[in-house]
N, CA, C and O atoms as a MOPAC input file, in Angstrom:
PM7 MOZYME 1SCF
protein

 N      4.21000 1   -11.54400 1   -24.04400 1
 C      4.58100 1   -12.60400 1   -23.11300 1
 C      5.93200 1   -12.32000 1   -22.45700 1
 O      6.16100 1   -12.68300 1   -21.30300 1
 N      6.81600 1   -11.67300 1   -23.20100 1
 C      8.13800 1   -11.37900 1   -22.64700 1
 C      8.07400 1   -10.35800 1   -21.52000 1
 O      8.96800 1   -10.30300 1   -20.67600 1
 N      7.01200 1    -9.54500 1   -21.50700 1
 C      6.88100 1    -8.54500 1   -20.45400 1
 C      6.69200 1    -9.19600 1   -19.08800 1
 O      7.03900 1    -8.59800 1   -18.07000 1
 N      6.14600 1   -10.41400 1   -19.05200 1
 C      5.95700 1   -11.11500 1   -17.78400 1
 C      7.29700 1   -11.42800 1   -17.11500 1
 O      7.37600 1   -11.49000 1   -15.88800 1
 N      8.34500 1   -11.62600 1   -17.91200 1
 C      9.67300 1   -11.87500 1   -17.34900 1
 C     10.19200 1   -10.65300 1   -16.59500 1
 O     11.06400 1   -10.77900 1   -15.73500 1
 N      9.66700 1    -9.48700 1   -16.90900 1
 C     10.04300 1    -8.26700 1   -16.20500 1
 C      9.06100 1    -7.95200 1   -15.07400 1
 O      9.48000 1    -7.57400 1   -13.98000 1
 N      7.76800 1    -8.10500 1   -15.32800 1
 C      6.76100 1    -7.69100 1   -14.34600 1
 C      6.69900 1    -8.59900 1   -13.12200 1
 O      6.48900 1    -8.10900 1   -12.01200 1
 N      6.87300 1    -9.88900 1   -13.29300 1
 C      6.78800 1   -10.80100 1   -12.14400 1
 C      7.92600 1   -10.55700 1   -11.15700 1
 O      7.64200 1   -10.45500 1    -9.96400 1
 N      9.19400 1   -10.45500 1   -11.56300 1
 C     10.23600 1   -10.15800 1   -10.56700 1
 C     10.07300 1    -8.77800 1    -9.91400 1
 O     10.36200 1    -8.61200 1    -8.72900 1
 N      9.61100 1    -7.79300 1   -10.69200 1
 C      9.40200 1    -6.47200 1   -10.10200 1
 C      8.29100 1    -6.53100 1    -9.05600 1
 O      8.41600 1    -5.91400 1    -7.99800 1
 N      7.21400 1    -7.25500 1    -9.32800 1
 C      6.12400 1    -7.34100 1    -8.35600 1
 C      6.54300 1    -8.11500 1    -7.11100 1
 O      6.12600 1    -7.77000 1    -6.00600 1
 N      7.35600 1    -9.15100 1    -7.26800 1
 C      7.83600 1    -9.90300 1    -6.10100 1
 C      8.74200 1    -9.03000 1    -5.24700 1
 O      8.64700 1    -9.05700 1    -4.02000 1
 N      9.61600 1    -8.25900 1    -5.87500 1
 C     10.49600 1    -7.35000 1    -5.12900 1
 C      9.67300 1    -6.28500 1    -4.41400 1
 O      9.96700 1    -5.93800 1    -3.27000 1
 N      8.65000 1    -5.76800 1    -5.07900 1
 C      7.78500 1    -4.76100 1    -4.46600 1
 C      7.03800 1    -5.31700 1    -3.26400 1
 O      6.90200 1    -4.62600 1    -2.25400 1
 N      6.55600 1    -6.53700 1    -3.35000 1
 C      5.85900 1    -7.16200 1    -2.21700 1
 C      6.81800 1    -7.33200 1    -1.04000 1
 O      6.43600 1    -7.08300 1     0.10300 1
 N      8.04500 1    -7.74700 1    -1.29900 1
 C      9.01500 1    -7.88700 1    -0.21400 1
 C      9.35000 1    -6.54500 1     0.41300 1
 O      9.49000 1    -6.46200 1     1.63300 1
 N      9.48200 1    -5.49400 1    -0.38400 1
 C      9.77800 1    -4.16800 1     0.16700 1
 C      8.62600 1    -3.64900 1     1.02200 1
 O      8.85100 1    -3.06200 1     2.08000 1
 N      7.40500 1    -3.86300 1     0.57000 1
 C      6.24400 1    -3.44100 1     1.36300 1
 C      6.15900 1    -4.25100 1     2.65000 1
 O      5.83100 1    -3.70400 1     3.70300 1
 N      6.45000 1    -5.54700 1     2.57800 1
 C      6.45000 1    -6.38000 1     3.78400 1
 C      7.50900 1    -5.94500 1     4.77800 1
 O      7.25900 1    -5.92200 1     5.98300 1
 N      8.68600 1    -5.60100 1     4.28700 1
 C      9.76500 1    -5.13200 1     5.16800 1
 C      9.38500 1    -3.79600 1     5.81500 1
 O      9.62700 1    -3.59400 1     7.00500 1
 N      8.79200 1    -2.88900 1     5.04000 1
 C      8.37200 1    -1.59700 1     5.59900 1
 C      7.27800 1    -1.79100 1     6.65400 1
 O      7.29200 1    -1.11400 1     7.68200 1
 N      6.34400 1    -2.69200 1     6.41800 1
 C      5.29000 1    -2.95100 1     7.39100 1
 C      5.85200 1    -3.58500 1     8.65400 1
 O      5.46600 1    -3.20900 1     9.76100 1
 N      6.75500 1    -4.53700 1     8.50100 1
 C      7.37600 1    -5.19000 1     9.66100 1
 C      8.17500 1    -4.17800 1    10.47600 1
 O      8.13800 1    -4.20300 1    11.70600 1
 N      8.89600 1    -3.28700 1     9.79600 1
 C      9.67700 1    -2.26200 1    10.49000 1
 C      8.75600 1    -1.34100 1    11.29000 1
 O      9.06600 1    -0.98600 1    12.42700 1
 N      7.61600 1    -0.95200 1    10.69300 1
 C      6.70600 1    -0.06000 1    11.40300 1
 C      6.06600 1    -0.74900 1    12.60500 1
 O      5.80400 1    -0.09500 1    13.61400 1
 N      5.80800 1    -2.04800 1    12.52100 1
 C      5.28400 1    -2.77000 1    13.67700 1
 C      6.30800 1    -2.84800 1    14.79200 1
 O      5.96800 1    -2.67700 1    15.96300 1
 N      7.55200 1    -3.10300 1    14.44200 1
 C      8.59800 1    -3.23800 1    15.44900 1
 C      8.91600 1    -1.90600 1    16.13000 1
 O      9.36300 1    -1.90100 1    17.27700 1
 N      8.69700 1    -0.78300 1    15.45700 1
 C      9.01700 1     0.52200 1    16.01900 1
 C      7.82900 1     1.19600 1    16.69700 1
 O      7.91800 1     2.36500 1    17.07200 1
 N      6.73300 1     0.48600 1    16.85900 1
 C      5.61000 1     1.00200 1    17.63800 1
 C      4.71200 1     1.97500 1    16.91300 1
 O      4.07200 1     2.80300 1    17.56200 1
 N      4.63500 1     1.91400 1    15.60600 1
 C      3.78100 1     2.84000 1    14.87600 1
 C      2.30000 1     2.56900 1    15.10700 1
 O      1.48800 1     3.48400 1    14.96200 1
 N      1.92500 1     1.35500 1    15.45800 1
 C      0.52800 1     0.99700 1    15.60200 1
 C      0.18400 1     0.62200 1    17.04400 1
 O     -0.75400 1    -0.14600 1    17.26000 1
 N      0.90400 1     1.13300 1    18.02300 1
 C      0.65700 1     0.77100 1    19.41200 1
 C     -0.66800 1     1.32200 1    19.93000 1
 O     -1.48700 1     0.56800 1    20.45600 1
 N     -0.88300 1     2.61100 1    19.78900 1
 C     -2.08400 1     3.24100 1    20.33100 1
 C     -2.78300 1     3.99900 1    19.21200 1
 O     -2.36600 1     5.09600 1    18.84000 1
 N     -3.83800 1     3.41500 1    18.68100 1
 C     -4.53600 1     4.03900 1    17.56600 1
 C     -5.61500 1     5.01800 1    18.03100 1
 O     -5.94800 1     5.94300 1    17.29000 1
 N     -6.16800 1     4.84800 1    19.22400 1
 C     -7.28200 1     5.68300 1    19.66000 1
 C     -6.86800 1     6.79900 1    20.61300 1
 O     -7.59300 1     7.78500 1    20.74300 1
 N     -5.73900 1     6.67500 1    21.27400 1
 C     -5.32000 1     7.65500 1    22.26200 1
 C     -5.16200 1     9.06300 1    21.73300 1
 O     -5.69600 1     9.98900 1    22.34200 1
 N     -4.45400 1     9.27800 1    20.62900 1
 C     -4.31100 1    10.65000 1    20.12300 1
 C     -5.64200 1    11.29800 1    19.73900 1
 O     -5.81200 1    12.50600 1    19.90600 1
 N     -6.57200 1    10.51600 1    19.23400 1
 C     -7.87700 1    11.07200 1    18.89500 1
 C     -8.65100 1    11.52400 1    20.12300 1
 O     -9.33100 1    12.55000 1    20.08500 1
 N     -8.55400 1    10.77000 1    21.20800 1
 C     -9.23300 1    11.16800 1    22.44100 1
 C     -8.54700 1    12.36100 1    23.09500 1
 O     -9.21900 1    13.18400 1    23.71700 1
 N     -7.23100 1    12.47600 1    22.97200 1
 C     -6.53600 1    13.61700 1    23.56500 1
 C     -6.92200 1    14.91800 1    22.88700 1
 O     -6.92700 1    15.96900 1    23.52800 1
 N     -7.24600 1    14.86800 1    21.60000 1
 C     -7.67300 1    16.07300 1    20.90000 1
 C     -9.03300 1    16.52000 1    21.42000 1
 O     -9.28800 1    17.71800 1    21.54100 1
 N     -9.90200 1    15.56900 1    21.72700 1
 C    -11.25700 1    15.90700 1    22.14500 1
 C    -11.36900 1    16.30800 1    23.60700 1
 O    -12.32100 1    16.99200 1    23.98200 1
 N    -10.42200 1    15.90100 1    24.44100 1
 C    -10.49900 1    16.22200 1    25.86400 1
 C    -10.20500 1    17.70300 1    26.08200 1
 O     -9.25900 1    18.25000 1    25.51500 1
 N    -11.02200 1    18.33800 1    26.90500 1
 C    -10.86300 1    19.74600 1    27.19300 1
 C    -10.34900 1    19.89200 1    28.61900 1
 O    -11.09600 1    19.68700 1    29.57600 1
 N     -9.08800 1    20.24200 1    28.76000 1
 C     -8.48300 1    20.38200 1    30.07300 1
 C     -8.44200 1    21.83700 1    30.54000 1
 O     -7.96500 1    22.11800 1    31.63900 1
 N     -8.93200 1    22.75500 1    29.72200 1
 C     -8.89300 1    24.16600 1    30.08900 1
 C     -9.91100 1    24.45700 1    31.19000 1
 O    -11.00400 1    23.89200 1    31.21800 1
 N     -9.52400 1    25.34000 1    32.08200 1
 C    -10.44100 1    25.77700 1    33.13000 1
 C    -11.31700 1    26.89400 1    32.56900 1
 O    -10.82500 1    27.75100 1    31.83400 1
 N    -12.60100 1    26.89700 1    32.90200 1
 C    -13.44700 1    27.99300 1    32.40500 1
 C    -13.02100 1    29.31200 1    33.04200 1
 O    -12.76400 1    29.37900 1    34.24400 1
 N    -12.95300 1    30.33600 1    32.24100 1
 C    -12.49400 1    31.62300 1    32.75700 1
 C    -13.68000 1    32.47600 1    33.17100 1
 O    -14.77800 1    32.35000 1    32.62700 1
 N    -13.44300 1    33.34100 1    34.13600 1
 C    -14.47200 1    34.27500 1    34.59000 1
 C    -14.39800 1    35.52600 1    33.71400 1
 O    -13.39500 1    35.72900 1    33.03000 1
 N    -15.42000 1    36.35600 1    33.71600 1
 C    -15.37800 1    37.56700 1    32.87100 1
 C    -14.20400 1    38.48900 1    33.19800 1
 O    -13.68000 1    39.14800 1    32.29900 1
 N    -13.77500 1    38.55200 1    34.47300 1
 C    -12.64000 1    39.41000 1    34.83100 1
 C    -11.35000 1    38.88900 1    34.21700 1
 O    -10.53800 1    39.67300 1    33.72500 1
 N    -11.15500 1    37.58700 1    34.24100 1
 C     -9.94400 1    36.99800 1    33.67600 1
 C     -9.94300 1    37.12100 1    32.16200 1
 O     -8.88000 1    37.27300 1    31.55900 1
 N    -11.09000 1    37.05900 1    31.54800 1
 C    -11.16400 1    37.12000 1    30.09600 1
 C    -10.72300 1    38.49200 1    29.59300 1
 O    -10.00300 1    38.57800 1    28.59800 1
 N    -11.14500 1    39.57000 1    30.26500 1
 C    -10.77800 1    40.90500 1    29.80600 1
 C     -9.31200 1    41.21400 1    30.10200 1
 O     -8.68400 1    41.95700 1    29.34700 1
 N     -8.75100 1    40.66600 1    31.17800 1
 C     -7.35800 1    40.95800 1    31.50400 1
 C     -6.38500 1    40.10000 1    30.70300 1
 O     -5.22100 1    40.47300 1    30.55400 1
 N     -6.83100 1    38.96900 1    30.19000 1
 C     -5.91600 1    38.10400 1    29.44400 1
 C     -5.70700 1    38.59200 1    28.02700 1
 O     -4.67500 1    38.28300 1    27.43200 1
 N     -6.64700 1    39.34700 1    27.45200 1
 C     -6.51200 1    39.83400 1    26.09100 1
 C     -6.72200 1    41.34900 1    26.10300 1
 O     -7.86300 1    41.80600 1    26.04300 1
 N     -5.64200 1    42.13900 1    26.17900 1
 C     -5.79300 1    43.59700 1    26.28400 1
 C     -6.30200 1    44.23400 1    25.00000 1
 O     -6.79400 1    45.36100 1    25.04900 1
 N     -6.21000 1    43.57100 1    23.85700 1
 C     -6.67200 1    44.16000 1    22.61100 1
 C     -8.18200 1    44.09200 1    22.46300 1
 O     -8.76500 1    44.87900 1    21.71700 1
 N     -8.81200 1    43.18000 1    23.15100 1
 C    -10.25600 1    43.00900 1    23.04300 1
 C    -10.93300 1    43.81000 1    24.14400 1
 O    -10.81800 1    43.46700 1    25.32000 1
 N    -11.64200 1    44.88100 1    23.77200 1
 C    -12.29500 1    45.74700 1    24.76500 1
 C    -13.74000 1    45.93100 1    24.46400 1
 O    -14.43900 1    46.62900 1    25.19700 1

């Protein structure tokens, strides 16, 4: 029973620390755009190369 005198204040302090960390991350824009970076990875902006450009861009591949 005496352990509750230690565990309850520690858990309350932990909840406040987690709440402060979450509030800080919201205020600093950590959760502004959740889908944008995932779509940027999938978008292909490269121009297709022709066979002449492919051989001249990599001299080691013959």
